[in-house]
Backbone bond lengths (Angstrom), bond angles and torsions (degrees), N, CA, C in turn:
res aa  C-N    CA-C-N  psi(-1)  N-CA   C-N-CA  omega(-1)  CA-C   N-CA-C  phi
1 M - - - 1.424 - - 1.523 107.07 -
2 S 1.298 115.20 124.50 1.461 118.39 179.89 1.518 110.10 -98.37
3 R 1.303 113.84 143.46 1.466 120.17 -177.34 1.517 107.84 -103.67
4 M 1.356 115.80 134.83 1.442 120.33 -178.28 1.519 108.79 -97.17
5 I 1.316 118.96 128.11 1.464 123.59 179.62 1.515 107.43 -108.21
6 P 1.365 116.66 120.64 1.463 118.66 -178.73 1.512 110.48 -70.20
7 S 1.311 115.04 146.68 1.460 119.60 177.72 1.521 109.39 -77.53
8 R 1.327 115.92 166.13 1.473 120.45 177.78 1.521 110.59 -60.65
9 T 1.299 117.27 -37.69 1.457 121.65 -179.59 1.519 110.34 -63.44
10 T 1.316 116.98 -43.69 1.450 121.06 178.68 1.523 110.30 -64.45
11 G 1.317 118.35 -42.02 1.469 122.26 179.22 1.520 111.36 -62.56
12 R 1.323 115.90 -43.39 1.469 119.95 178.57 1.522 110.83 -65.40
13 A 1.299 116.87 -38.42 1.467 121.13 179.30 1.531 110.15 -64.27
14 L 1.331 116.95 -40.05 1.467 120.65 178.65 1.535 110.89 -65.76
15 V 1.329 117.06 -42.82 1.464 121.43 178.16 1.529 109.95 -63.03
16 A 1.322 116.90 -44.27 1.468 121.11 179.68 1.525 110.35 -62.67
17 A 1.316 116.79 -41.94 1.468 120.66 179.44 1.527 110.57 -63.70
18 A 1.324 116.88 -41.88 1.464 120.67 178.72 1.521 110.76 -63.21
19 L 1.337 117.37 -41.99 1.466 120.97 178.53 1.522 111.40 -64.29
20 L 1.320 117.07 -41.42 1.462 120.60 178.50 1.520 111.48 -64.36
21 L 1.309 117.21 -41.22 1.462 120.68 177.91 1.521 110.92 -63.22
22 T 1.334 116.89 -42.56 1.457 121.24 178.85 1.519 110.44 -64.44
23 A 1.313 117.57 -44.98 1.468 121.54 179.44 1.512 110.43 -64.49
24 G 1.314 117.22 -41.29 1.461 120.48 179.25 1.504 112.71 -63.76
25 A 1.324 116.79 -33.52 1.462 120.59 -179.94 1.518 111.47 -69.19
26 S 1.337 117.60 -24.52 1.462 119.44 -177.12 1.518 113.14 -92.69
27 V 1.326 118.45 -6.01 1.463 121.49 178.80 1.519 108.01 -83.76
28 P 1.353 118.33 126.84 1.457 119.84 -179.84 1.526 111.08 -69.11
29 A 1.299 114.30 151.96 1.452 119.69 178.30 1.525 109.24 -70.61
30 V 1.284 116.90 146.46 1.452 121.95 178.88 1.518 108.18 -83.65
31 A 1.310 116.31 128.12 1.458 120.54 -179.77 1.522 109.81 -69.93
32 S 1.292 116.29 144.85 1.449 120.01 -179.09 1.527 111.70 -80.85
33 S 1.310 118.48 -13.29 1.451 122.37 -179.50 1.528 110.71 -77.79
34 T 1.305 115.75 143.11 1.466 120.40 176.72 1.521 111.29 -93.67
35 T 1.318 117.91 0.63 1.450 121.96 178.49 1.520 109.58 -72.28
36 P 1.338 117.40 128.25 1.469 118.69 179.71 1.524 110.60 -69.17
37 P 1.329 117.48 153.09 1.462 119.99 179.43 1.532 109.89 -66.09
38 P 1.343 117.85 153.47 1.463 120.24 178.71 1.522 110.55 -60.86
39 A 1.320 115.33 145.61 1.456 120.17 -179.98 1.521 109.65 -145.59
40 R 1.303 116.19 153.24 1.461 123.15 174.49 1.512 107.25 -130.46
41 S 1.308 114.95 153.52 1.456 118.51 178.04 1.517 108.91 -144.00
42 G 1.285 116.49 173.21 1.450 121.03 179.21 1.510 110.23 -156.96
43 S 1.292 115.00 170.82 1.452 119.91 178.34 1.517 108.54 -156.22
44 N 1.294 114.84 166.99 1.459 120.65 176.33 1.515 106.54 -89.68
45 G 1.320 115.70 71.25 1.450 121.63 -171.97 1.515 113.56 -105.26
46 P 1.309 114.95 -135.96 1.459 120.60 -175.78 1.531 112.57 -60.94
47 V 1.325 114.43 158.09 1.465 120.15 -177.88 1.526 111.17 -61.97
48 Y 1.333 118.41 -35.93 1.465 118.64 -179.08 1.524 111.46 -64.38
49 D 1.346 118.23 -24.18 1.472 120.64 173.17 1.531 110.11 -63.38
50 R 1.332 116.39 -39.66 1.477 119.57 177.90 1.519 110.67 -66.70
51 V 1.321 117.21 -36.37 1.471 120.81 176.40 1.526 108.87 -62.92
52 A 1.332 116.98 -43.79 1.468 121.00 177.87 1.527 111.05 -63.88
53 D 1.335 116.73 -42.72 1.470 120.08 177.28 1.526 110.47 -59.07
54 F 1.332 115.74 -44.82 1.460 119.85 -179.28 1.523 111.32 -62.34
55 Y 1.333 117.73 -50.89 1.463 119.56 -177.08 1.526 111.60 -63.67
56 G 1.327 117.80 -38.37 1.462 119.97 177.42 1.519 112.01 -62.58
57 A 1.330 116.56 -48.34 1.466 120.69 179.91 1.526 111.49 -68.10
58 Y 1.330 116.90 -40.08 1.461 120.79 -177.32 1.531 110.77 -65.47
59 I 1.314 116.61 -44.84 1.469 119.73 179.45 1.527 109.92 -63.60
60 D 1.323 118.06 -40.24 1.472 120.42 175.34 1.524 110.62 -60.82
61 A 1.326 117.01 -43.25 1.468 121.01 -177.04 1.528 111.88 -65.57
62 V 1.328 118.16 -42.29 1.467 118.91 -178.75 1.524 111.71 -78.58
63 T 1.329 117.33 -21.05 1.467 120.70 176.17 1.521 110.82 -75.75
64 D 1.330 116.66 -37.78 1.461 122.39 -177.17 1.526 109.16 -88.89
65 S 1.317 116.31 105.66 1.467 120.11 -176.83 1.527 112.47 -65.96
66 G 1.327 117.69 -16.32 1.458 121.04 -179.97 1.524 113.65 -90.86
67 S 1.326 117.63 11.37 1.466 119.51 -175.48 1.524 113.20 -84.34
68 G 1.320 117.67 2.12 1.468 120.36 177.94 1.514 111.59 66.93
69 H 1.305 116.31 -125.68 1.464 121.61 -178.00 1.525 111.83 -105.83
70 L 1.324 116.56 27.12 1.455 120.03 -177.47 1.526 111.85 -60.11
71 D 1.336 117.85 -38.40 1.465 119.50 179.10 1.529 111.28 -59.51
72 T 1.314 117.74 -40.57 1.465 122.27 178.01 1.526 110.77 -67.69
73 Q 1.319 116.64 -39.94 1.464 120.35 178.58 1.526 111.12 -66.58
74 L 1.323 117.09 -38.71 1.462 120.23 177.04 1.528 110.70 -64.71
75 R 1.318 116.44 -40.82 1.467 119.88 177.04 1.531 110.28 -60.95
76 A 1.327 116.62 -42.53 1.467 120.32 -178.78 1.528 110.97 -63.82
77 F 1.312 117.49 -35.78 1.460 120.76 -177.57 1.533 112.34 -79.70
78 Y 1.340 117.88 -44.09 1.460 121.50 -171.44 1.535 114.61 -93.52
79 L 1.321 118.60 -22.48 1.463 121.13 -173.77 1.526 111.24 -106.95
80 T 1.321 116.47 147.00 1.460 119.68 175.04 1.522 109.47 -69.44
81 S 1.315 116.43 157.57 1.478 119.89 -179.98 1.529 110.38 -64.34
82 G 1.336 117.22 -35.70 1.467 119.97 177.90 1.515 111.84 -62.03
83 L 1.320 117.43 -42.73 1.469 120.59 178.13 1.520 110.41 -65.98
84 R 1.327 117.97 -42.20 1.471 119.64 179.01 1.522 110.67 -58.58
85 S 1.311 117.28 -38.71 1.467 121.28 178.26 1.528 110.77 -66.55
86 R 1.324 117.49 -45.54 1.476 120.82 179.45 1.532 110.85 -65.34
87 L 1.344 116.68 -36.61 1.467 119.27 177.94 1.525 111.26 -64.62
88 A 1.326 117.01 -40.00 1.478 120.02 179.19 1.523 110.24 -60.90
89 T 1.315 117.19 -42.67 1.465 120.98 177.79 1.521 110.38 -63.35
90 W 1.336 117.05 -47.13 1.465 121.87 -179.85 1.531 110.54 -61.34
91 E 1.328 117.41 -43.39 1.462 121.56 -177.71 1.527 111.89 -66.52
92 N 1.330 118.25 -37.29 1.464 120.77 176.70 1.521 110.95 -65.52
93 R 1.318 116.61 -37.38 1.465 121.05 -179.21 1.534 111.50 -75.60
94 E 1.326 117.52 -41.94 1.467 121.72 -172.12 1.533 113.96 -96.24
95 H 1.326 117.97 -12.66 1.478 122.40 -177.80 1.526 110.97 54.86
96 A 1.325 115.37 47.25 1.461 121.82 -179.90 1.533 108.29 -149.08
97 D 1.315 115.61 171.11 1.468 121.87 178.25 1.527 108.37 -80.81
98 G 1.304 116.85 120.51 1.454 121.42 -176.91 1.513 114.57 -70.86
99 V 1.312 117.87 -28.49 1.466 121.22 178.42 1.519 109.78 -68.67
100 L 1.326 116.07 -39.37 1.461 121.80 -178.71 1.521 112.39 -95.00
101 R 1.330 116.23 -14.45 1.461 122.77 -175.37 1.526 110.44 55.00
102 A 1.339 115.54 43.29 1.464 121.22 -176.79 1.522 110.29 -159.31
103 Q 1.322 115.25 164.80 1.462 121.34 176.05 1.521 111.35 -92.59
104 D 1.307 116.82 -12.56 1.460 121.47 -177.72 1.533 108.78 -115.92
105 V 1.324 116.17 -177.84 1.461 121.77 -179.34 1.532 107.49 -114.12
106 P 1.329 117.84 131.12 1.468 119.89 179.54 1.520 111.13 -70.19
107 R 1.313 115.94 160.31 1.462 119.79 178.76 1.523 112.34 -91.56
108 A 1.336 117.40 -12.59 1.464 120.47 178.23 1.524 108.84 -158.36
109 W 1.332 114.82 165.93 1.459 120.94 179.91 1.519 109.15 -150.22
110 K 1.317 115.99 157.12 1.457 122.01 177.80 1.523 107.54 -148.71
111 V 1.329 117.45 135.44 1.460 121.94 -179.77 1.525 108.87 -117.05
112 T 1.327 114.72 131.69 1.453 121.80 178.18 1.522 108.89 -121.65
113 A 1.332 115.69 135.96 1.462 120.51 178.97 1.526 110.38 -67.75
114 G 1.324 114.32 149.81 1.460 120.02 178.39 1.511 111.03 -126.79
115 D 1.316 115.40 -152.84 1.458 122.01 -178.76 1.518 111.64 -80.54
116 S 1.342 114.75 162.02 1.462 121.76 175.80 1.518 108.86 -132.89
117 G 1.319 115.07 150.26 1.451 120.51 175.66 1.505 111.01 173.75
118 M 1.328 116.68 153.89 1.467 122.44 176.33 1.530 112.44 55.57
119 G 1.339 116.62 35.34 1.456 120.89 176.22 1.520 114.83 82.39
120 H 1.331 117.45 8.38 1.470 121.65 -179.13 1.525 109.70 -129.65
121 T 1.301 115.22 160.17 1.451 121.78 170.17 1.515 107.99 -135.84
122 W 1.319 116.28 150.38 1.449 121.02 -177.64 1.522 109.42 -118.42
123 S 1.312 115.63 141.63 1.459 123.28 176.59 1.517 107.59 -124.58
124 T 1.321 115.64 152.49 1.458 120.67 172.82 1.519 107.81 -106.18
125 V 1.314 115.70 127.47 1.459 121.88 177.54 1.525 107.45 -109.13
126 R 1.330 115.75 121.53 1.467 120.83 175.48 1.515 107.90 -102.60
127 L 1.320 116.52 120.92 1.462 122.51 177.42 1.520 108.08 -102.25
128 T 1.321 116.51 133.27 1.458 122.19 -177.88 1.522 109.41 -104.93
129 W 1.317 114.84 129.16 1.464 122.97 -178.38 1.524 108.67 -121.90
130 G 1.317 116.09 166.49 1.463 120.71 175.05 1.515 112.10 80.64
131 S 1.310 114.12 -165.98 1.470 120.56 -176.71 1.522 110.37 -86.65
132 A 1.322 114.98 167.84 1.465 120.11 177.66 1.527 111.19 -64.39
133 K 1.336 116.29 -32.17 1.464 120.43 179.64 1.526 112.41 -76.71
134 H 1.341 116.01 -30.14 1.468 120.27 -176.00 1.530 110.34 -133.15
135 P 1.325 116.85 66.42 1.463 118.07 -178.33 1.528 111.98 -75.93
136 T 1.314 114.63 150.15 1.458 121.45 169.31 1.518 106.63 -125.84
137 Y 1.321 115.59 158.28 1.457 119.77 -174.43 1.523 110.59 -131.40
138 T 1.321 114.84 146.27 1.451 120.97 165.71 1.528 106.24 -123.65
139 Y 1.312 114.97 152.26 1.456 120.51 -176.84 1.517 109.57 -123.81
140 L 1.331 115.07 135.88 1.449 122.01 177.88 1.524 108.87 -119.75
141 T 1.324 115.36 145.13 1.455 121.14 170.52 1.516 106.47 -101.70
142 V 1.329 115.81 122.53 1.456 121.66 -176.84 1.529 108.15 -115.19
143 Q 1.329 115.12 122.42 1.461 121.58 178.63 1.519 109.14 -99.14
144 S 1.336 115.96 134.67 1.460 121.56 177.38 1.520 108.96 -125.84
145 D 1.326 115.40 148.11 1.460 121.34 175.17 1.522 108.23 -83.87
146 L 1.326 116.25 127.95 1.468 119.29 -178.86 1.523 112.63 -65.99
147 A 1.319 117.92 -34.84 1.467 121.03 -177.25 1.525 112.26 -67.34
148 T 1.330 116.87 -42.41 1.472 120.75 -175.77 1.526 113.07 -103.76
149 K 1.319 117.60 -16.25 1.467 125.39 -173.88 1.521 112.07 63.93
150 K 1.314 117.65 14.22 1.470 121.22 178.12 1.523 109.79 -85.51
151 I 1.313 115.67 147.92 1.462 122.03 177.70 1.526 107.54 -75.62
152 S 1.341 115.86 125.98 1.465 119.79 -175.78 1.524 113.63 -114.43
153 D 1.343 118.25 -7.27 1.458 119.62 175.76 1.523 109.59 -163.45
154 I 1.313 116.06 147.40 1.471 123.49 176.15 1.519 106.84 -136.38
155 K 1.316 116.56 123.92 1.476 121.49 177.96 1.513 109.28 -134.96
156 Q 1.327 115.09 146.93 1.445 119.67 175.80 1.515 108.57 -78.75
157 K 1.346 116.04 133.37 1.461 120.39 177.98 1.528 108.01 -76.44
158 S 1.293 114.92 144.46 1.476 119.86 178.49 1.497 110.96 -80.07
């Protein structure tokens, strides 16, 4: 019985082939669709963008019971100390969340820019409640300070 000994060239070729197979297995398949993947972006732009950032993060924080004290931290960062104090008073009296002006959490939100003047700007926040088939809406007027971009007042629109 004769034993076959591979040459160095054959051994290197086998190693190279194994490496190529391993590398090929880790490359993701190219999608046949020409539609670009979903993307989001942001910027340090208008004050109403900060209001939208706050409401998006705040609603996520109060929805996720595992977020710890993130809702309080978001309030500390985005809201003026005067508003935080007024919200605490309102929340003790109304037994509801003062940022949302409700006892529950909305399923969606939308922020629209408003007027500006006297160092403030106002945004309208639309909160969506109920099912997709039967939505209801509440509207809040949110005042922000132009100098600090912090939210300084939240009121329910009539």
